[in-house]
All heavy atoms as TSV, in Angstrom:
chain	resi	resn	atom	element	x	y	z
A	1	ARG	N	N	8.240	10.719	8.424
A	1	ARG	CA	C	7.158	9.755	8.578
A	1	ARG	C	C	7.034	8.962	7.291
A	1	ARG	O	O	6.217	9.266	6.439
A	1	ARG	CB	C	5.877	10.507	8.901
A	1	ARG	CG	C	4.747	9.574	9.095
A	1	ARG	CD	C	3.501	10.299	9.445
A	1	ARG	NE	N	2.444	9.344	9.324
A	1	ARG	CZ	C	1.208	9.611	9.163
A	1	ARG	NH1	N	0.824	10.834	9.099
A	1	ARG	NH2	N	0.335	8.678	9.058
A	2	ARG	N	N	7.843	7.954	7.147
A	2	ARG	CA	C	7.808	7.120	5.947
A	2	ARG	C	C	7.161	5.777	6.210
A	2	ARG	O	O	7.091	4.944	5.329
A	2	ARG	CB	C	9.223	6.909	5.428
A	2	ARG	CG	C	9.895	8.152	4.984
A	2	ARG	CD	C	11.265	7.909	4.468
A	2	ARG	NE	N	11.799	6.617	4.871
A	2	ARG	CZ	C	13.027	6.237	4.661
A	2	ARG	NH1	N	13.866	7.035	4.085
A	2	ARG	NH2	N	13.451	5.047	5.030
A	3	SER	N	N	6.692	5.524	7.416
A	3	SER	CA	C	6.222	4.184	7.741
A	3	SER	C	C	5.106	3.645	6.860
A	3	SER	O	O	5.162	2.478	6.522
A	3	SER	CB	C	5.808	4.047	9.185
A	3	SER	OG	O	5.989	5.164	9.936
A	4	PRO	N	N	4.072	4.405	6.475
A	4	PRO	CA	C	3.049	3.827	5.586
A	4	PRO	C	C	3.645	3.393	4.248
A	4	PRO	O	O	3.288	2.332	3.722
A	4	PRO	CB	C	2.035	4.953	5.396
A	4	PRO	CG	C	2.205	5.813	6.594
A	4	PRO	CD	C	3.668	5.746	6.931
A	5	PHE	N	N	4.570	4.177	3.729
A	5	PHE	CA	C	5.206	3.820	2.449
A	5	PHE	C	C	6.056	2.569	2.604
A	5	PHE	O	O	5.981	1.647	1.794
A	5	PHE	CB	C	6.051	4.988	1.932
A	5	PHE	CG	C	6.824	4.643	0.698
A	5	PHE	CD1	C	6.194	4.560	-0.529
A	5	PHE	CD2	C	8.182	4.386	0.768
A	5	PHE	CE1	C	6.902	4.230	-1.667
A	5	PHE	CE2	C	8.903	4.047	-0.366
A	5	PHE	CZ	C	8.252	3.969	-1.591
A	6	VAL	N	N	6.865	2.533	3.650
A	6	VAL	CA	C	7.740	1.384	3.882
A	6	VAL	C	C	6.901	0.118	4.107
A	6	VAL	O	O	7.201	-0.946	3.570
A	6	VAL	CB	C	8.687	1.648	5.077
A	6	VAL	CG1	C	9.460	0.413	5.464
A	6	VAL	CG2	C	9.642	2.786	4.735
A	7	ALA	N	N	5.837	0.245	4.882
A	7	ALA	CA	C	4.966	-0.904	5.145
A	7	ALA	C	C	4.298	-1.390	3.864
A	7	ALA	O	O	4.257	-2.600	3.598
A	7	ALA	CB	C	3.910	-0.541	6.184
A	8	ALA	N	N	3.801	-0.477	3.064
A	8	ALA	CA	C	3.154	-0.861	1.808
A	8	ALA	C	C	4.142	-1.558	0.871
A	8	ALA	O	O	3.829	-2.592	0.273
A	8	ALA	CB	C	2.556	0.363	1.115
A	9	ARG	N	N	5.313	-1.002	0.784
A	9	ARG	CA	C	6.340	-1.583	-0.096
A	9	ARG	C	C	6.711	-2.994	0.353
A	9	ARG	O	O	6.976	-3.869	-0.472
A	9	ARG	CB	C	7.549	-0.670	-0.077
A	9	ARG	CG	C	8.511	-0.917	-1.153
A	9	ARG	CD	C	9.508	0.206	-1.214
A	9	ARG	NE	N	10.650	-0.238	-1.976
A	9	ARG	CZ	C	11.795	0.383	-2.057
A	9	ARG	NH1	N	11.963	1.505	-1.411
A	9	ARG	NH2	N	12.769	-0.083	-2.764
A	10	ALA	N	N	6.714	-3.230	1.653
A	10	ALA	CA	C	7.067	-4.546	2.172
A	10	ALA	C	C	5.915	-5.547	2.078
A	10	ALA	O	O	6.133	-6.722	1.787
A	10	ALA	CB	C	7.519	-4.417	3.625
A	11	LEU	N	N	4.682	-5.082	2.312
A	11	LEU	CA	C	3.554	-6.000	2.423
A	11	LEU	C	C	2.789	-6.256	1.127
A	11	LEU	O	O	2.244	-7.342	0.943
A	11	LEU	CB	C	2.573	-5.480	3.477
A	11	LEU	CG	C	3.118	-5.407	4.897
A	11	LEU	CD1	C	2.104	-4.745	5.817
A	11	LEU	CD2	C	3.480	-6.787	5.402
A	12	LEU	N	N	2.729	-5.281	0.245
A	12	LEU	CA	C	1.873	-5.428	-0.937
A	12	LEU	C	C	2.273	-6.568	-1.867
A	12	LEU	O	O	1.396	-7.230	-2.425
A	12	LEU	CB	C	1.757	-4.108	-1.689
A	12	LEU	CG	C	0.928	-3.058	-0.947
A	12	LEU	CD1	C	0.883	-1.753	-1.730
A	12	LEU	CD2	C	-0.467	-3.547	-0.657
A	13	PRO	N	N	3.556	-6.867	-2.054
A	13	PRO	CA	C	3.867	-8.033	-2.896
A	13	PRO	C	C	3.261	-9.332	-2.345
A	13	PRO	O	O	2.751	-10.152	-3.111
A	13	PRO	CB	C	5.399	-8.079	-2.894
A	13	PRO	CG	C	5.809	-6.662	-2.670
A	13	PRO	CD	C	4.776	-6.121	-1.714
A	14	SER	N	N	3.284	-9.503	-1.033
A	14	SER	CA	C	2.678	-10.696	-0.428
A	14	SER	C	C	1.168	-10.684	-0.590
A	14	SER	O	O	0.556	-11.719	-0.862
A	14	SER	CB	C	3.020	-10.782	1.058
A	14	SER	OG	O	4.398	-10.943	1.232
A	15	LEU	N	N	0.565	-9.513	-0.412
A	15	LEU	CA	C	-0.889	-9.414	-0.571
A	15	LEU	C	C	-1.303	-9.680	-2.013
A	15	LEU	O	O	-2.365	-10.253	-2.257
A	15	LEU	CB	C	-1.387	-8.040	-0.110
A	15	LEU	CG	C	-1.262	-7.740	1.376
A	15	LEU	CD1	C	-1.758	-6.328	1.668
A	15	LEU	CD2	C	-2.009	-8.755	2.209
A	16	ALA	N	N	-0.475	-9.271	-2.958
A	16	ALA	CA	C	-0.796	-9.477	-4.376
A	16	ALA	C	C	-0.882	-10.959	-4.719
A	16	ALA	O	O	-1.573	-11.343	-5.660
A	16	ALA	CB	C	0.241	-8.788	-5.257
A	17	GLU	N	N	-0.215	-11.793	-3.950
A	17	GLU	CA	C	-0.281	-13.243	-4.162
A	17	GLU	C	C	-1.544	-13.849	-3.565
A	17	GLU	O	O	-1.802	-15.027	-3.744
A	17	GLU	CB	C	0.946	-13.906	-3.535
A	17	GLU	CG	C	2.254	-13.493	-4.194
A	17	GLU	CD	C	3.472	-14.042	-3.464
A	17	GLU	OE1	O	3.305	-14.756	-2.443
A	17	GLU	OE2	O	4.590	-13.750	-3.915
A	18	ARG	N	N	-2.318	-13.031	-2.844
A	18	ARG	CA	C	-3.542	-13.499	-2.192
A	18	ARG	C	C	-4.732	-12.643	-2.635
A	18	ARG	O	O	-5.120	-11.703	-1.930
A	18	ARG	CB	C	-3.388	-13.414	-0.674
A	18	ARG	CG	C	-2.307	-14.323	-0.132
A	18	ARG	CD	C	-2.054	-14.030	1.344
A	18	ARG	NE	N	-1.007	-14.865	1.891
A	18	ARG	CZ	C	0.290	-14.614	1.773
A	18	ARG	NH1	N	0.715	-13.557	1.137
A	18	ARG	NH2	N	1.184	-15.435	2.297
A	19	PRO	N	N	-5.323	-12.940	-3.787
A	19	PRO	CA	C	-6.470	-12.153	-4.249
A	19	PRO	C	C	-7.568	-12.108	-3.185
A	19	PRO	O	O	-7.814	-13.086	-2.487
A	19	PRO	CB	C	-6.953	-12.915	-5.485
A	19	PRO	CG	C	-5.743	-13.650	-5.961
A	19	PRO	CD	C	-4.980	-14.010	-4.710
A	20	GLY	N	N	-8.152	-10.929	-3.029
A	20	GLY	CA	C	-9.196	-10.739	-2.034
A	20	GLY	C	C	-8.677	-10.209	-0.712
A	20	GLY	O	O	-9.456	-9.913	0.184
A	21	SER	N	N	-7.360	-10.095	-0.583
A	21	SER	CA	C	-6.789	-9.554	0.654
A	21	SER	C	C	-6.949	-8.041	0.681
A	21	SER	O	O	-7.366	-7.427	-0.297
A	21	SER	CB	C	-5.322	-9.960	0.793
A	21	SER	OG	O	-4.580	-9.494	-0.303
A	22	SER	N	N	-6.605	-7.438	1.821
A	22	SER	CA	C	-6.774	-5.989	1.929
A	22	SER	C	C	-5.732	-5.389	2.867
A	22	SER	O	O	-5.124	-6.082	3.674
A	22	SER	CB	C	-8.174	-5.637	2.428
A	22	SER	OG	O	-8.338	-6.094	3.747
A	23	SER	N	N	-5.565	-4.095	2.735
A	23	SER	CA	C	-4.691	-3.309	3.599
A	23	SER	C	C	-5.431	-2.020	3.936
A	23	SER	O	O	-6.090	-1.442	3.071
A	23	SER	CB	C	-3.378	-2.993	2.881
A	23	SER	OG	O	-2.564	-2.173	3.676
A	24	THR	N	N	-5.334	-1.594	5.188
A	24	THR	CA	C	-6.031	-0.386	5.623
A	24	THR	C	C	-5.034	0.603	6.201
A	24	THR	O	O	-4.220	0.239	7.045
A	24	THR	CB	C	-7.099	-0.721	6.675
A	24	THR	OG1	O	-8.027	-1.649	6.114
A	24	THR	CG2	C	-7.836	0.513	7.126
A	25	LEU	N	N	-5.100	1.839	5.724
A	25	LEU	CA	C	-4.274	2.918	6.253
A	25	LEU	C	C	-5.163	3.837	7.074
A	25	LEU	O	O	-6.308	4.089	6.711
A	25	LEU	CB	C	-3.636	3.708	5.110
A	25	LEU	CG	C	-2.616	2.935	4.293
A	25	LEU	CD1	C	-3.218	2.526	2.972
A	25	LEU	CD2	C	-1.407	3.773	4.077
A	26	LEU	N	N	-4.632	4.333	8.186
A	26	LEU	CA	C	-5.370	5.259	9.042
A	26	LEU	C	C	-4.813	6.655	8.844
A	26	LEU	O	O	-3.596	6.849	8.895
A	26	LEU	CB	C	-5.233	4.858	10.513
A	26	LEU	CG	C	-5.721	3.470	10.866
A	26	LEU	CD1	C	-5.433	3.169	12.325
A	26	LEU	CD2	C	-7.200	3.328	10.578
A	27	GLY	N	N	-5.689	7.620	8.606
A	27	GLY	CA	C	-5.251	8.991	8.375
A	27	GLY	C	C	-6.088	9.986	9.147
A	27	GLY	O	O	-7.114	9.637	9.733
A	28	GLY	N	N	-5.641	11.214	9.122
A	28	GLY	CA	C	-6.336	12.261	9.847
A	28	GLY	C	C	-7.176	13.143	8.946
A	28	GLY	O	O	-6.963	13.210	7.737
A	29	LEU	N	N	-8.112	13.823	9.547
A	29	LEU	CA	C	-9.014	14.711	8.825
A	29	LEU	C	C	-8.263	15.871	8.179
A	29	LEU	O	O	-8.729	16.464	7.210
A	29	LEU	CB	C	-10.089	15.231	9.784
A	29	LEU	CG	C	-11.244	15.998	9.180
A	29	LEU	CD1	C	-11.970	15.143	8.149
A	29	LEU	CD2	C	-12.198	16.444	10.253
A	30	SER	N	N	-7.084	16.173	8.693
A	30	SER	CA	C	-6.307	17.278	8.122
A	30	SER	C	C	-5.861	16.998	6.691
A	30	SER	O	O	-5.392	17.893	5.999
A	30	SER	CB	C	-5.101	17.595	8.998
A	30	SER	OG	O	-4.246	16.484	9.082
A	31	ALA	N	N	-6.027	15.762	6.218
A	31	ALA	CA	C	-5.744	15.452	4.816
A	31	ALA	C	C	-6.765	16.124	3.900
A	31	ALA	O	O	-6.488	16.389	2.731
A	31	ALA	CB	C	-5.768	13.950	4.579
A	32	LEU	N	N	-7.935	16.416	4.450
A	32	LEU	CA	C	-9.030	16.972	3.652
A	32	LEU	C	C	-9.370	18.424	3.994
A	32	LEU	O	O	-9.829	19.165	3.142
A	32	LEU	CB	C	-10.296	16.121	3.847
A	32	LEU	CG	C	-10.152	14.638	3.518
A	32	LEU	CD1	C	-11.407	13.890	3.935
A	32	LEU	CD2	C	-9.867	14.448	2.048
A	33	LEU	N	N	-9.153	18.791	5.260
A	33	LEU	CA	C	-9.522	20.132	5.718
A	33	LEU	C	C	-8.314	20.848	6.297
A	33	LEU	O	O	-7.597	20.276	7.119
A	33	LEU	CB	C	-10.599	20.045	6.805
A	33	LEU	CG	C	-11.914	19.395	6.404
A	33	LEU	CD1	C	-12.790	19.192	7.622
A	33	LEU	CD2	C	-12.618	20.248	5.379
A	34	PRO	N	N	-8.082	22.089	5.901
A	34	PRO	CA	C	-6.956	22.832	6.479
A	34	PRO	C	C	-7.214	23.184	7.946
A	34	PRO	O	O	-8.311	23.585	8.309
A	34	PRO	CB	C	-6.877	24.094	5.621
A	34	PRO	CG	C	-8.226	24.240	5.003
A	34	PRO	CD	C	-8.816	22.864	4.910
A	35	VAL	N	N	-6.201	22.982	8.762
A	35	VAL	CA	C	-6.277	23.313	10.181
A	35	VAL	C	C	-5.100	24.235	10.492
A	35	VAL	O	O	-3.954	23.861	10.257
A	35	VAL	CB	C	-6.193	22.037	11.056
A	35	VAL	CG1	C	-6.238	22.386	12.524
A	35	VAL	CG2	C	-7.302	21.062	10.693
A	36	PRO	N	N	-5.363	25.440	10.982
A	36	PRO	CA	C	-4.265	26.360	11.284
A	36	PRO	C	C	-3.222	25.730	12.206
A	36	PRO	O	O	-3.563	25.030	13.157
A	36	PRO	CB	C	-4.961	27.546	11.967
A	36	PRO	CG	C	-6.371	27.487	11.471
A	36	PRO	CD	C	-6.670	26.035	11.285
A	37	LEU	N	N	-1.959	25.974	11.904
A	37	LEU	CA	C	-0.808	25.516	12.678
A	37	LEU	C	C	-0.553	24.008	12.596
A	37	LEU	O	O	0.280	23.477	13.309
A	37	LEU	CB	C	-0.918	25.941	14.141
A	37	LEU	CG	C	-1.113	27.446	14.378
A	37	LEU	CD1	C	-1.312	27.731	15.848
A	37	LEU	CD2	C	0.051	28.241	13.811
A	38	TYR	N	N	-1.257	23.309	11.710
A	38	TYR	CA	C	-1.070	21.872	11.556
A	38	TYR	C	C	-0.566	21.505	10.161
A	38	TYR	O	O	-0.777	20.397	9.703
A	38	TYR	CB	C	-2.382	21.131	11.844
A	38	TYR	CG	C	-2.660	20.961	13.309
A	38	TYR	CD1	C	-3.224	21.988	14.042
A	38	TYR	CD2	C	-2.332	19.786	13.962
A	38	TYR	CE1	C	-3.467	21.856	15.396
A	38	TYR	CE2	C	-2.568	19.636	15.317
A	38	TYR	CZ	C	-3.137	20.673	16.031
A	38	TYR	OH	O	-3.368	20.528	17.366
A	39	SER	N	N	0.115	22.430	9.515
A	39	SER	CA	C	0.552	22.154	8.138
A	39	SER	C	C	1.469	20.943	8.024
A	39	SER	O	O	1.320	20.162	7.074
A	39	SER	CB	C	1.184	23.396	7.505
A	39	SER	OG	O	2.273	23.850	8.268
A	40	PRO	N	N	2.418	20.681	8.942
A	40	PRO	CA	C	3.230	19.471	8.788
A	40	PRO	C	C	2.390	18.194	8.851
A	40	PRO	O	O	2.624	17.248	8.099
A	40	PRO	CB	C	4.213	19.525	9.963
A	40	PRO	CG	C	4.295	20.973	10.316
A	40	PRO	CD	C	2.916	21.517	10.056
A	41	VAL	N	N	1.404	18.179	9.729
A	41	VAL	CA	C	0.524	17.016	9.838
A	41	VAL	C	C	-0.334	16.895	8.580
A	41	VAL	O	O	-0.534	15.802	8.046
A	41	VAL	CB	C	-0.372	17.132	11.093
A	41	VAL	CG1	C	-1.393	16.013	11.144
A	41	VAL	CG2	C	0.481	17.142	12.344
A	42	ALA	N	N	-0.838	18.031	8.091
A	42	ALA	CA	C	-1.693	18.024	6.906
A	42	ALA	C	C	-0.948	17.507	5.682
A	42	ALA	O	O	-1.503	16.746	4.891
A	42	ALA	CB	C	-2.236	19.431	6.641
A	43	VAL	N	N	0.300	17.911	5.532
A	43	VAL	CA	C	1.094	17.461	4.383
A	43	VAL	C	C	1.267	15.945	4.422
A	43	VAL	O	O	1.072	15.256	3.415
A	43	VAL	CB	C	2.459	18.179	4.354
A	43	VAL	CG1	C	3.402	17.523	3.379
A	43	VAL	CG2	C	2.276	19.647	4.016
A	44	ASN	N	N	1.609	15.398	5.586
A	44	ASN	CA	C	1.767	13.949	5.709
A	44	ASN	C	C	0.452	13.222	5.476
A	44	ASN	O	O	0.418	12.183	4.797
A	44	ASN	CB	C	2.320	13.582	7.089
A	44	ASN	CG	C	3.784	13.876	7.204
A	44	ASN	OD1	O	4.519	13.761	6.228
A	44	ASN	ND2	N	4.220	14.237	8.383
A	45	SER	N	N	-0.618	13.746	6.025
A	45	SER	CA	C	-1.932	13.104	5.865
A	45	SER	C	C	-2.387	13.124	4.411
A	45	SER	O	O	-2.913	12.136	3.905
A	45	SER	CB	C	-2.972	13.791	6.746
A	45	SER	OG	O	-2.669	13.614	8.103
A	46	ALA	N	N	-2.186	14.254	3.744
A	46	ALA	CA	C	-2.581	14.364	2.335
A	46	ALA	C	C	-1.735	13.441	1.466
A	46	ALA	O	O	-2.253	12.806	0.532
A	46	ALA	CB	C	-2.453	15.810	1.871
A	47	ALA	N	N	-0.451	13.335	1.771
A	47	ALA	CA	C	0.426	12.439	1.003
A	47	ALA	C	C	-0.010	10.985	1.187
A	47	ALA	O	O	-0.047	10.209	0.223
A	47	ALA	CB	C	1.876	12.617	1.441
A	48	GLN	N	N	-0.355	10.616	2.397
A	48	GLN	CA	C	-0.792	9.246	2.644
A	48	GLN	C	C	-2.107	8.957	1.935
A	48	GLN	O	O	-2.298	7.873	1.390
A	48	GLN	CB	C	-0.944	8.992	4.138
A	48	GLN	CG	C	-1.389	7.578	4.441
A	48	GLN	CD	C	-1.477	7.306	5.906
A	48	GLN	OE1	O	-0.478	7.382	6.598
A	48	GLN	NE2	N	-2.662	6.983	6.383
A	49	LEU	N	N	-3.016	9.928	1.926
A	49	LEU	CA	C	-4.282	9.753	1.224
A	49	LEU	C	C	-4.038	9.533	-0.265
A	49	LEU	O	O	-4.621	8.634	-0.873
A	49	LEU	CB	C	-5.183	10.975	1.445
A	49	LEU	CG	C	-6.524	10.963	0.737
A	49	LEU	CD1	C	-7.364	9.773	1.164
A	49	LEU	CD2	C	-7.261	12.259	1.000
A	50	MET	N	N	-3.153	10.316	-0.864
A	50	MET	CA	C	-2.852	10.146	-2.282
A	50	MET	C	C	-2.168	8.806	-2.536
A	50	MET	O	O	-2.428	8.140	-3.537
A	50	MET	CB	C	-1.985	11.303	-2.786
A	50	MET	CG	C	-1.722	11.249	-4.276
A	50	MET	SD	S	-3.204	11.137	-5.320
A	50	MET	CE	C	-4.019	12.665	-4.947
A	51	MET	N	N	-1.295	8.389	-1.614
A	51	MET	CA	C	-0.649	7.091	-1.756
A	51	MET	C	C	-1.699	5.983	-1.736
A	51	MET	O	O	-1.660	5.062	-2.552
A	51	MET	CB	C	0.373	6.858	-0.639
A	51	MET	CG	C	1.109	5.542	-0.795
A	51	MET	SD	S	2.286	5.203	0.525
A	51	MET	CE	C	1.187	4.633	1.809
A	52	ALA	N	N	-2.657	6.081	-0.830
A	52	ALA	CA	C	-3.713	5.075	-0.756
A	52	ALA	C	C	-4.526	5.038	-2.040
A	52	ALA	O	O	-4.819	3.954	-2.568
A	52	ALA	CB	C	-4.626	5.357	0.438
A	53	GLU	N	N	-4.872	6.192	-2.572
A	53	GLU	CA	C	-5.647	6.237	-3.815
A	53	GLU	C	C	-4.850	5.669	-4.984
A	53	GLU	O	O	-5.394	4.967	-5.840
A	53	GLU	CB	C	-6.101	7.661	-4.094
A	53	GLU	CG	C	-7.142	8.151	-3.104
A	53	GLU	CD	C	-7.585	9.581	-3.348
A	53	GLU	OE1	O	-7.180	10.190	-4.357
A	53	GLU	OE2	O	-8.344	10.098	-2.509
A	54	THR	N	N	-3.562	5.945	-5.015
A	54	THR	CA	C	-2.709	5.406	-6.075
A	54	THR	C	C	-2.570	3.894	-5.936
A	54	THR	O	O	-2.665	3.153	-6.928
A	54	THR	CB	C	-1.316	6.075	-6.034
A	54	THR	OG1	O	-1.489	7.477	-6.177
A	54	THR	CG2	C	-0.426	5.566	-7.141
A	55	LEU	N	N	-2.368	3.423	-4.706
A	55	LEU	CA	C	-2.270	1.981	-4.482
A	55	LEU	C	C	-3.569	1.270	-4.837
A	55	LEU	O	O	-3.547	0.132	-5.306
A	55	LEU	CB	C	-1.881	1.692	-3.031
A	55	LEU	CG	C	-0.457	2.066	-2.636
A	55	LEU	CD1	C	-0.243	1.841	-1.143
A	55	LEU	CD2	C	0.560	1.294	-3.457
A	56	MET	N	N	-4.707	1.931	-4.607
A	56	MET	CA	C	-5.989	1.342	-4.997
A	56	MET	C	C	-5.991	1.012	-6.484
A	56	MET	O	O	-6.418	-0.068	-6.899
A	56	MET	CB	C	-7.141	2.297	-4.686
A	56	MET	CG	C	-7.472	2.429	-3.247
A	56	MET	SD	S	-8.748	3.710	-3.011
A	56	MET	CE	C	-8.567	4.019	-1.266
A	57	LEU	N	N	-5.509	1.943	-7.285
A	57	LEU	CA	C	-5.454	1.726	-8.733
A	57	LEU	C	C	-4.418	0.665	-9.099
A	57	LEU	O	O	-4.669	-0.190	-9.951
A	57	LEU	CB	C	-5.136	3.035	-9.449
A	57	LEU	CG	C	-6.179	4.137	-9.313
A	57	LEU	CD1	C	-5.656	5.433	-9.938
A	57	LEU	CD2	C	-7.484	3.719	-9.967
A	58	GLU	N	N	-3.259	0.718	-8.465
A	58	GLU	CA	C	-2.185	-0.225	-8.781
A	58	GLU	C	C	-2.534	-1.655	-8.399
A	58	GLU	O	O	-2.141	-2.592	-9.077
A	58	GLU	CB	C	-0.897	0.191	-8.074
A	58	GLU	CG	C	-0.299	1.468	-8.612
A	58	GLU	CD	C	0.937	1.906	-7.845
A	58	GLU	OE1	O	1.302	1.267	-6.836
A	58	GLU	OE2	O	1.537	2.914	-8.251
A	59	MET	N	N	-3.248	-1.835	-7.300
A	59	MET	CA	C	-3.525	-3.178	-6.795
A	59	MET	C	C	-4.862	-3.741	-7.269
A	59	MET	O	O	-5.202	-4.878	-6.947
A	59	MET	CB	C	-3.473	-3.166	-5.264
A	59	MET	CG	C	-2.125	-2.736	-4.698
A	59	MET	SD	S	-0.717	-3.705	-5.312
A	59	MET	CE	C	-1.040	-5.279	-4.547
A	60	LYS	N	N	-5.610	-2.959	-8.025
A	60	LYS	CA	C	-6.924	-3.397	-8.487
A	60	LYS	C	C	-6.831	-4.684	-9.312
A	60	LYS	O	O	-7.611	-5.613	-9.121
A	60	LYS	CB	C	-7.576	-2.285	-9.313
A	60	LYS	CG	C	-9.001	-2.561	-9.679
A	60	LYS	CD	C	-9.613	-1.359	-10.351
A	60	LYS	CE	C	-11.085	-1.606	-10.617
A	60	LYS	NZ	N	-11.737	-0.410	-11.171
A	61	LYS	N	N	-5.868	-4.754	-10.206
A	61	LYS	CA	C	-5.717	-5.925	-11.065
A	61	LYS	C	C	-5.400	-7.179	-10.247
A	61	LYS	O	O	-5.820	-8.273	-10.591
A	61	LYS	CB	C	-4.623	-5.672	-12.099
A	61	LYS	CG	C	-4.518	-6.731	-13.148
A	61	LYS	CD	C	-3.512	-6.342	-14.209
A	61	LYS	CE	C	-3.463	-7.397	-15.299
A	61	LYS	NZ	N	-2.502	-7.038	-16.336
A	62	ALA	N	N	-4.666	-7.014	-9.154
A	62	ALA	CA	C	-4.322	-8.141	-8.285
A	62	ALA	C	C	-5.464	-8.480	-7.320
A	62	ALA	O	O	-5.343	-9.412	-6.522
A	62	ALA	CB	C	-3.052	-7.833	-7.496
A	63	ARG	N	N	-6.549	-7.718	-7.392
A	63	ARG	CA	C	-7.717	-7.901	-6.522
A	63	ARG	C	C	-7.363	-7.755	-5.047
A	63	ARG	O	O	-7.825	-8.510	-4.196
A	63	ARG	CB	C	-8.401	-9.235	-6.823
A	63	ARG	CG	C	-9.028	-9.271	-8.196
A	63	ARG	CD	C	-9.776	-10.540	-8.513
A	63	ARG	NE	N	-10.582	-10.996	-7.395
A	63	ARG	CZ	C	-10.670	-12.285	-7.036
A	63	ARG	NH1	N	-10.011	-13.204	-7.674
A	63	ARG	NH2	N	-11.428	-12.634	-6.027
A	64	VAL	N	N	-6.506	-6.772	-4.753
A	64	VAL	CA	C	-6.167	-6.428	-3.376
A	64	VAL	C	C	-6.869	-5.113	-3.064
A	64	VAL	O	O	-6.732	-4.141	-3.794
A	64	VAL	CB	C	-4.634	-6.270	-3.194
A	64	VAL	CG1	C	-4.314	-5.761	-1.796
A	64	VAL	CG2	C	-3.947	-7.603	-3.464
A	65	ARG	N	N	-7.632	-5.115	-1.985
A	65	ARG	CA	C	-8.394	-3.926	-1.608
A	65	ARG	C	C	-7.529	-3.063	-0.706
A	65	ARG	O	O	-6.943	-3.522	0.271
A	65	ARG	CB	C	-9.653	-4.392	-0.865
A	65	ARG	CG	C	-10.746	-3.398	-0.843
A	65	ARG	CD	C	-12.046	-4.006	-0.280
A	65	ARG	NE	N	-11.881	-4.561	1.043
A	65	ARG	CZ	C	-11.883	-5.868	1.333
A	65	ARG	NH1	N	-12.051	-6.752	0.374
A	65	ARG	NH2	N	-11.724	-6.293	2.572
A	66	ILE	N	N	-7.445	-1.768	-1.041
A	66	ILE	CA	C	-6.714	-0.785	-0.230
A	66	ILE	C	C	-7.758	0.157	0.348
A	66	ILE	O	O	-8.547	0.755	-0.382
A	66	ILE	CB	C	-5.702	0.006	-1.076
A	66	ILE	CG1	C	-4.753	-0.932	-1.832
A	66	ILE	CG2	C	-4.934	0.987	-0.199
A	66	ILE	CD1	C	-3.854	-1.780	-0.945
A	67	ASN	N	N	-7.746	0.309	1.672
A	67	ASN	CA	C	-8.701	1.172	2.359
A	67	ASN	C	C	-7.961	2.323	3.030
A	67	ASN	O	O	-6.840	2.141	3.489
A	67	ASN	CB	C	-9.472	0.390	3.434
A	67	ASN	CG	C	-10.137	-0.829	2.859
A	67	ASN	OD1	O	-10.961	-0.746	1.960
A	67	ASN	ND2	N	-9.764	-1.994	3.358
A	68	GLN	N	N	-8.608	3.456	3.112
A	68	GLN	CA	C	-8.071	4.600	3.842
A	68	GLN	C	C	-9.165	5.060	4.785
A	68	GLN	O	O	-10.255	5.436	4.347
A	68	GLN	CB	C	-7.684	5.731	2.884
A	68	GLN	CG	C	-7.346	7.041	3.543
A	68	GLN	CD	C	-5.949	7.101	4.137
A	68	GLN	OE1	O	-5.118	6.252	3.878
A	68	GLN	NE2	N	-5.692	8.103	4.928
A	69	VAL	N	N	-8.909	5.016	6.077
A	69	VAL	CA	C	-9.876	5.463	7.082
A	69	VAL	C	C	-9.424	6.837	7.560
A	69	VAL	O	O	-8.286	7.010	8.009
A	69	VAL	CB	C	-9.941	4.470	8.269
A	69	VAL	CG1	C	-10.876	5.000	9.343
A	69	VAL	CG2	C	-10.377	3.103	7.786
A	70	ILE	N	N	-10.312	7.808	7.456
A	70	ILE	CA	C	-10.033	9.172	7.910
A	70	ILE	C	C	-10.714	9.337	9.265
A	70	ILE	O	O	-11.933	9.194	9.376
A	70	ILE	CB	C	-10.576	10.232	6.917
A	70	ILE	CG1	C	-10.009	10.016	5.519
A	70	ILE	CG2	C	-10.315	11.632	7.428
A	70	ILE	CD1	C	-8.562	10.365	5.369
A	71	CYS	N	N	-9.929	9.613	10.291
A	71	CYS	CA	C	-10.485	9.751	11.661
A	71	CYS	C	C	-10.524	11.213	12.061
A	71	CYS	O	O	-9.667	11.962	11.784
A	71	CYS	CB	C	-9.606	9.026	12.659
A	71	CYS	SG	S	-9.192	7.358	12.209
C-alpha cells in the first residue's frame, strides 16, 4: 500500500506552487488504537499518520495545508 506516498510525491510539488492549497489523507482508527488481528492494517494506518504529520512540517513553509482524517 504505497498509494498515499506515491500520490504525495506526485502532487505536493504542484501544491507548493499554490500557497493556501491543501491535501487530505484518509486513515483508520487503527492508527491510534490497537485492534486484535488487524496489525497489518494498523501498521499501514500508523505509517500514513506519521507521513501526514511529517508532510505538515515539510509543507508549512510553502503554506500548503496537510490534513489527516481518522475515520
